[in-house]
N, C-alpha and C positions, 0 to 999 in steps of 0.2 A: 549546776547553776552557778554563775559567777556571783560571789558575795564577798563582803569585806571580812577581814580576818581579825581574830583576837590578837594575833601577833603583829601589833601595830606600833608605829612611832607617831604618826599623825592621824591618819584616817583609816588605815588598814587596807587601802586600795592596792598598793604594790604587793603586800603579803597575800591579799586575796587573789590577785592575778597569778602570782607565783604558785599558790596552792592549786589553782584551777589547772595550770599548765604542768603541774607536778614538777616544778623547778625548785630544787632544794635550796638554791642560793638566792634568798630574798635580797640580801645586801647588794648583789650585783644589779638587780632590777632597780633598787632605790638609787644606786649610783648612776645608772643610766638616766633615770628621770632628772637627777640633779645636773648631769652633764648637758642634757637637752634644754634646760631652762635658758641659758644664754644663747644657745644655738637657734632656738625658736623664738627669741625675743619675748619669752615668758608665756608663749601659747600653751606650753605643756602644763603650766600652772592652772590655766583655765580648763584644760582637758582633765587634769587631776580633780579639780573642784567639781566638775560635771559628773565624773565617775563617782566621787564621794557622795554626791547628792542622789544619784540613781541606783547605786549598788546597795542591795539590802544587806543587813547584818546576817552573818551565818546563824544557823539555828541555835548553836550553843550560846552565842552572844545574846540573842533575843530572849532565850530562856533565863539567862542570868540577869538580864535587865528587868524582866518581869518579876523575878524573885526579889531583886533589890527594891523595886517599887512597892511590892507587897510588904516587904519588911519596913519600909519607910512609912507606909500607911498604917501599919499595925502599931507603930510606936507613938 
């Protein structure tokens, strides 16, 4: 399943895609997204935002989020 990654700079979308495709070089995919911004008149930013909104967090991220919320509530 495609999901956002913990290895993130902004939203984890590029890292999640790279992990799903088993592509070790996340930096290359991030660079490609940045290069596409002016070439697509910013449409890639909208595409990225949509992916960010619909891609779930990976299971490790969800678990750590739940743990963090539990810790906040217990304090």
